[in-house]
C-alpha positions as a printed Julia matrix, in Angstrom:
312×3 Matrix{Float64}:
 -30.14  -43.11  -53.23
 -29.21  -45.16  -56.25
 -25.51  -44.61  -55.51
 -25.97  -45.7   -51.88
 -27.63  -48.97  -52.9
 -25.22  -49.73  -55.74
 -22.69  -51.64  -53.55
 -25.46  -53.82  -52.15
 -26.79  -54.64  -55.62
 -23.31  -55.47  -56.81
 -22.74  -57.76  -53.8
 -26.0   -59.66  -54.28
 -25.45  -60.09  -57.98
 -21.84  -61.14  -57.66
 -22.55  -63.78  -54.99
 -25.19  -65.61  -56.94
 -22.81  -68.47  -57.71
 -20.98  -68.34  -54.34
 -23.74  -68.82  -51.77
 -26.9   -70.99  -51.99
 -28.78  -68.5   -49.79
 -28.35  -65.64  -52.19
 -31.41  -66.54  -54.36
 -33.64  -66.58  -51.27
 -32.34  -63.2   -50.22
 -32.84  -61.9   -53.74
 -36.41  -63.22  -53.86
 -37.21  -61.46  -50.61
 -36.33  -58.09  -52.11
 -38.81  -56.22  -54.35
 -38.19  -56.34  -58.1
 -37.66  -52.6   -58.22
 -34.56  -53.09  -56.07
 -32.65  -54.51  -59.06
 -32.28  -52.46  -62.26
 -32.08  -54.29  -65.6
 -28.94  -56.41  -65.75
 -26.43  -55.76  -68.44
 -25.96  -58.72  -70.77
 -22.24  -58.29  -70.61
 -22.05  -58.71  -66.82
 -20.29  -61.85  -65.75
 -21.17  -62.87  -62.18
 -18.71  -65.77  -62.2
 -15.87  -63.39  -62.91
 -16.84  -61.34  -59.89
 -16.7   -64.28  -57.45
 -12.87  -64.46  -57.21
 -12.79  -60.71  -56.68
 -15.32  -60.99  -53.85
 -13.48  -63.9   -52.21
 -10.2   -62.01  -52.43
 -11.58  -58.71  -51.11
 -14.0   -60.01  -48.49
 -12.83  -63.31  -47.04
 -15.46  -63.16  -44.33
 -18.16  -63.61  -46.98
 -17.24  -67.31  -47.2
 -18.05  -67.87  -43.52
 -20.98  -65.45  -43.03
 -24.42  -65.5   -44.53
 -24.99  -62.97  -47.25
 -27.92  -61.35  -45.51
 -26.05  -60.87  -42.21
 -22.94  -59.67  -44.01
 -24.92  -57.19  -46.1
 -26.87  -55.88  -43.16
 -23.77  -55.55  -40.98
 -21.63  -53.97  -43.7
 -23.94  -51.7   -45.65
 -27.1   -51.2   -43.65
 -26.01  -49.0   -40.74
 -27.9   -46.81  -38.34
 -28.26  -43.27  -39.57
 -26.07  -40.88  -37.62
 -27.75  -38.72  -35.05
 -28.06  -35.14  -36.16
 -25.43  -32.96  -34.56
 -26.66  -30.29  -32.25
 -26.27  -27.02  -34.02
 -26.6   -23.53  -32.71
 -29.95  -21.89  -33.21
 -30.1   -19.32  -35.91
 -31.61  -16.76  -33.58
 -30.39  -17.62  -30.09
 -32.21  -15.91  -27.31
 -30.14  -13.75  -24.99
 -28.84  -15.67  -22.0
 -30.44  -14.84  -18.71
 -28.39  -14.3   -15.54
 -29.71  -17.6   -14.19
 -28.48  -19.47  -17.3
 -25.08  -17.8   -17.05
 -24.78  -18.72  -13.4
 -25.75  -22.33  -14.15
 -23.27  -22.68  -17.0
 -20.35  -21.04  -15.22
 -18.23  -23.38  -13.11
 -18.37  -22.94   -9.33
 -15.56  -20.86   -7.84
 -12.62  -22.8    -6.51
 -12.29  -22.88   -2.7
  -9.49  -20.78   -1.23
  -6.23  -22.6    -0.93
  -5.09  -23.49    2.62
  -1.77  -24.59    4.02
  -1.1   -28.36    4.02
  -2.21  -28.68    7.64
  -5.53  -26.97    6.92
  -4.94  -24.05    9.29
  -4.47  -20.42    8.55
  -1.06  -18.99    8.96
  -0.62  -17.82   12.53
   0.92  -14.39   13.08
   4.28  -14.37   14.86
   6.84  -11.7    15.7
  10.58  -11.45   16.23
  11.15  -11.32   19.98
  14.95  -11.37   19.78
  15.54   -7.61   19.82
  17.95   -5.38   21.73
  15.23   -3.74   23.88
  13.91   -7.17   24.9
  17.48   -8.28   25.72
  18.01   -5.24   27.96
  14.71   -5.91   29.7
  15.66   -9.54   30.27
  19.04   -8.46   31.68
  17.26   -6.14   34.1
  15.13   -9.02   35.33
  18.2   -11.22   35.8
  19.9    -8.45   37.81
  17.06   -8.23   40.34
  18.16  -11.21   42.52
  21.68   -9.78   42.64
  20.38   -6.42   43.84
  18.3    -8.09   46.54
  21.27  -10.18   47.64
  23.54   -7.15   48.13
  20.81   -5.3    50.06
  20.35   -8.19   52.47
  24.12   -8.52   52.78
  24.43   -4.83   53.7
  26.51   -3.89   50.66
  24.36   -0.89   49.79
  27.01    0.69   47.53
  26.99   -2.28   45.12
  23.19   -2.52   45.31
  22.91    1.18   44.5
  25.26    0.79   41.5
  23.24   -2.12   40.11
  20.03   -0.19   40.7
  21.44    2.76   38.73
  22.4     0.48   35.83
  18.93   -1.04   35.85
  17.36    2.42   35.67
  19.58    3.42   32.72
  18.73    0.2    30.89
  15.04    0.91   31.43
  15.4     4.29   29.74
  17.63    2.87   26.97
  15.39    0.02   25.89
  12.39    2.33   25.61
  14.39    4.81   23.5
  15.67    2.07   21.17
  12.2     0.62   20.72
  10.81    4.0    19.67
  13.82    5.2    17.66
  14.43    2.08   15.57
  10.92    0.62   15.55
  11.9    -2.4    17.67
   8.74   -2.46   19.73
   7.06   -5.85   20.15
   3.98   -7.13   21.91
   6.25   -9.14   24.19
   8.18   -5.98   25.03
   4.96   -4.17   26.0
   4.37   -6.94   28.55
   7.96   -7.68   29.57
   9.0    -4.08   30.31
   6.39   -3.34   33.0
   6.88   -6.88   34.33
  10.61   -6.18   34.76
   9.81   -2.96   36.62
   7.45   -4.82   38.93
   9.95   -7.6    39.5
  12.63   -5.07   40.42
  10.23   -3.18   42.63
   9.11   -6.35   44.39
  12.72   -7.37   45.03
  13.61   -3.95   46.41
  10.5    -3.63   48.58
  10.85   -7.11   50.09
  14.55   -6.76   50.89
  14.26   -3.2    52.25
  11.31   -4.21   54.42
  13.32   -7.16   55.73
  16.07   -4.72   56.81
  13.49   -2.33   58.39
  14.39    0.39   55.92
  10.82    0.56   54.54
   7.53    0.58   56.54
   5.71   -2.75   56.42
   2.23   -1.29   55.63
   3.66    0.5    52.59
   5.36   -2.7    51.48
   2.04   -4.59   51.75
   0.24   -1.95   49.64
   2.9    -2.05   46.92
   3.16   -5.84   46.86
  -0.62   -6.36   46.99
  -1.13   -4.18   43.91
   1.66   -5.91   42.0
   0.39   -9.39   42.87
  -3.14   -8.48   41.74
  -1.84   -7.11   38.43
   0.34  -10.2    37.9
  -2.6   -12.54   38.39
  -4.63  -10.43   35.97
  -1.83  -10.61   33.41
  -1.86  -14.44   33.55
  -5.62  -14.45   33.08
  -5.57  -12.03   30.16
  -2.84  -14.08   28.47
  -5.0   -17.19   28.66
  -8.19  -15.4    27.61
  -6.59  -13.72   24.58
  -4.58  -16.74   23.36
  -6.08  -18.07   20.1
  -7.07  -21.75   20.16
  -5.81  -24.33   20.76
  -5.02  -23.17   24.31
  -2.21  -25.55   25.19
   0.5   -25.25   27.84
   3.22  -25.03   25.18
   1.45  -22.29   23.22
   0.73  -20.38   26.43
   4.45  -19.95   27.12
   5.37  -19.37   23.45
   5.78  -15.6    23.6
   6.36  -15.34   19.84
   2.58  -15.79   19.52
   1.16  -12.34   20.34
  -2.29  -12.35   21.91
  -2.68   -9.14   23.95
  -0.73   -5.94   24.47
  -0.49   -4.01   27.74
  -0.66   -0.21   27.88
  -0.15    1.15   31.41
  -2.4     3.97   32.49
  -0.95    7.45   32.99
  -1.18    7.35   36.77
   0.49    3.94   36.75
   3.5     5.4    34.92
   3.82    8.18   37.52
   3.45    5.67   40.33
   6.2     3.42   38.95
   8.57    6.39   38.67
   7.83    7.5    42.25
   8.33    3.97   43.56
  11.74    3.72   41.88
  12.72    7.09   43.33
  11.59    5.95   46.78
  13.53    2.67   46.82
  16.56    4.39   45.26
  16.7     7.12   47.89
  16.01    4.58   50.64
  18.95    2.48   49.45
  21.41    5.35   49.08
  20.31    7.34   52.17
  22.58    5.5    54.64
  25.55    6.28   52.41
  24.94   10.05   52.48
  26.37   12.32   55.2
  23.02   14.11   55.87
  19.63   12.95   57.14
  16.78   12.28   54.64
  14.22   10.84   57.03
  11.7    13.68   56.67
  11.71   13.8    52.84
  11.53    9.99   52.79
   8.46    9.99   55.06
   6.63   12.45   52.77
   7.6    10.43   49.71
   6.31    7.26   51.33
   2.85    8.8    51.82
   2.81   10.02   48.22
   3.79    6.59   46.92
   1.09    4.92   49.03
  -1.57    7.22   47.54
  -0.44    6.83   43.91
  -0.17    3.05   44.36
  -3.8     2.78   45.45
  -4.88    5.18   42.71
  -3.03    3.28   39.99
  -4.49   -0.04   41.16
  -8.02    1.35   40.89
  -7.28    2.68   37.39
  -7.2    -0.92   36.09
 -10.67   -1.73   37.49
 -13.77   -1.46   35.3
 -13.4     0.55   32.11
  -9.72    1.12   32.85
  -8.9    -2.5    32.03
 -10.46   -2.15   28.55
  -8.08    0.7    27.7
  -5.03   -0.94   29.29
  -5.43   -4.46   27.78
  -5.8    -4.76   24.01
  -6.67   -8.15   22.52
  -4.99   -8.89   19.2
  -7.27  -10.43   16.56
């Protein structure tokens, strides 16, 4: 304590001849504040030292200078760890731990939308088969059954080839599962309409086949809209790189499609053959009518749940 007060004592003693307010300040302090003065101390000799070291003492009162310079607030005690800290509870640990950071999102705030490569060889073959349908119908109406039969044969081979490539080289896509049966229906519709227009196919059978295909087409448009993830816009609806639902034809529908292709193929090539096929064609027409009705009913009720798969 004596060493802490020594600078203040030295200041008050050395400024006795420099400031007229120093005696009043000295009288306000208790006598015990000042130890006995040495007879050899020279206060006048200390004044130049004080003026040189502390120039502000000439413009500030001694009491204010002393209080500002030497009498300071005691520092607050630093918070120290307890000698025997109690074990932290799970609640304390949860409160002290920072909250988890939110998951990072893309700049637009949306999750990345799944897409697929639709530019594959099987999809190209299917698209070519669809493009060939108007040409086949044109040659049938024109009476050029030989060219129509050749194009129909190429379309059948391409149907087998695109399915084999999709399975062999893992090129299957959701678009392909929709486009392939759609191409078959488009070809069948073209053949049925043109053959019925030339009276080569009974009209009631043509109505049964076309009615089933129209109903399935309308259902396909509905299921596309219902399964499309939001936002449901016109542009996104026709963006087939966004998969939403896959189509899996029922077993009877596969048999019916094969029988229909055989029927329209034989009907087209029959006039070119030297023998009569009217009786076998009549039996095949009844079989196709039955399988067409059966396959249409297979998509009603629980059959639609197994044929249409929504993609999450």
